[in-house]
C-alpha positions, -999 to +999 in steps of 0.1 A: -195+671-567-179+656-597-209+665-620-211+701-607-175+706-612-179+693-651-210+714-656-190+746-644-160+735-664-183+730-695-199+762-690-165+782-687-152+767-716-184+773-735-183+809-727-147+814-736-152+798-770-184+818-775-169+850-769-140+843-791-164+835-817-180+866-819-215+885-827-210+876-864-207+837-857-238+840-834-259+857-858-251+826-884-262+801-858-291+819-850-301+822-886-295+786-890-316+778-860-345+800-871-343+781-908-345+748-890-372+757-869-392+772-900-389+742-922-425+725-926-412+688-922-396+701-889-428+719-876-450+689-885-428+665-869-425+686-836-465+690-838-467+651-843-445+646-814-463+668-791-499+653-801-486+619-791-469+630-759-503+645-749-521+614-759-497+593-738-496+614-709-535+613-708-536+578-710-512+572-683-532+597-661-563+578-666-545+546-658-531+557-626-563+572-617-583+540-623-557+519-608-550+540-576-579+565-575-586+564-540-551+559-530-536+592-542-535+621-520-558+645-522-532+672-532-525+651-562-562+646-574-570+682-566-536+691-589-548+669-618-583+681-615-571+719-618-549+710-646-576+691-670-600+722-661-574+743-670-560+731-702-597+720-713-592+715-750-579+753-759-551+759-786-516+766-768-489+788-781-476+766-806-509+756-825-516+725-808-544+713-790-541+702-754-563+672-761 
């Protein structure tokens, strides 16, 4: 309950301060965020982190499958198989491959 109350209080304070800042400040923040997101160094770092994350997730999935193979419920193995077939190395919306 304490965390819920803290979240609600934070959201209310953020809303009030945001409303006072107005549209002009919002546009400034939006422009700054867009500039950061379009920075080549940031884009490269994000892509690299995405590739590393996919590689680690693939390794972890292979280890779990190897170690627990027959012990996993059919629902889990079916879902993993479905996701692997679905992502099958195609490009995603961020321009990174899924493998």
